[in-house]
LOZA-978242 format. One record per residue (C-alpha): residue number from 1; residue in one letter; x, y, z. Coordinates in steps of 0.5 Angstrom, whole numbers, always signed. Each point is the difference from the previous one (the first is absolute). Example, Ala and Ser with C-alpha at 12.3 -4.5 7.8 and 13.67 -1.06 7.14 Angstrom:
! LOZA-978242
(1, "A", (+25, -9, +16))
(2, "S", (+2, +7, -2))
This chain:
! LOZA-978242
(1, "X", (+88, +31, -69))
(2, "X", (+4, -6, -1))
(3, "X", (+5, -3, +5))
(4, "X", (+7, +0, -3))
(5, "X", (+6, -5, +1))
(6, "X", (+6, +3, -2))
(7, "X", (+7, -4, +0))
(8, "X", (+6, +4, +0))
(9, "X", (-3, +6, +2))
(10, "X", (+6, +2, +4))
(11, "X", (+5, +4, -5))
(12, "X", (+0, +2, -7))
(13, "X", (-6, -1, -5))
(14, "X", (-4, -4, +6))
(15, "X", (+1, +6, +5))
(16, "X", (-2, +5, -6))
(17, "X", (-6, -4, -1))
(18, "X", (-2, -1, +7))
(19, "X", (+0, +7, +1))
(20, "X", (-4, +2, -6))
(21, "X", (-5, -6, +2))
(22, "X", (+0, +3, +7))
(23, "X", (-1, +7, -3))
(24, "X", (-7, -3, -4))
(25, "X", (-2, -2, +7))
(26, "X", (+1, -7, -1))
(27, "X", (+1, -6, +6))
(28, "X", (+7, -3, -2))
(29, "X", (+3, -6, +4))
(30, "X", (+7, +1, -2))
(31, "X", (+5, -6, +0))
(32, "X", (+7, +0, -1))
(33, "X", (+7, -2, +4))
(34, "X", (+0, +7, +3))
(35, "X", (-6, +5, +2))
(36, "X", (-1, +7, -4))
(37, "X", (+3, +5, +5))
(38, "X", (+0, +8, -1))
(39, "X", (-8, -1, -2))
(40, "X", (-2, +6, +6))
(41, "X", (-7, +1, +0))
(42, "X", (-4, -4, -5))
(43, "X", (-3, +4, -6))
(44, "X", (-7, -3, +1))
(45, "X", (+1, -8, -1))
(46, "X", (+2, -5, +5))
(47, "X", (+6, -4, +0))
(48, "X", (+1, -6, +4))
(49, "X", (+7, -4, -1))
(50, "X", (+3, -7, +1))
(51, "X", (+7, -2, +0))
(52, "X", (+1, -6, -5))
(53, "X", (+5, -2, -5))
(54, "X", (-4, -3, -5))
(55, "X", (+6, -4, -3))
(56, "X", (+1, -4, +6))
(57, "X", (-4, -6, +1))
(58, "X", (+0, +1, +8))
(59, "X", (-2, +7, +0))
(60, "X", (-6, -1, -5))
(61, "X", (-3, -6, +5))
(62, "X", (+1, +5, +6))
(63, "X", (-4, +5, -4))
(64, "X", (-6, -6, -2))
(65, "X", (+0, -2, +7))
(66, "X", (-2, +7, +3))
(67, "X", (-6, +3, +0))
(68, "X", (+2, +7, -3))
(69, "X", (-2, -2, -7))
(70, "X", (-7, -2, +2))
(71, "X", (-1, +6, +5))
(72, "X", (+1, +5, -6))
(73, "X", (-4, -4, -5))
(74, "X", (-6, -2, +4))
(75, "X", (-5, +6, -2))
(76, "X", (+3, +1, -6))
(77, "X", (-5, +1, -6))
(78, "X", (+6, +0, -5))
(79, "X", (+7, -3, +1))
(80, "X", (+6, +2, -4))
(81, "X", (+7, -3, -1))
(82, "X", (+6, +5, -3))
(83, "X", (+6, -4, +0))
């Protein structure tokens, strides 16, 4: 299964897409200004969330300095960015 990085996953179309992908048993790393709430029990997939404003330089730098992205993708056979 692919490891998916989904930006803007906390509301609107991004939230709907996150729920769909989780229902398909994907492993999703969501990056958004706010975390996705009200997800309850995950359908089948796994969701990790990072809070970052991708339009803000300092927020992007902090995201790149952290280890969360590397840890999420370290054993991935396929990595997919959905932006």
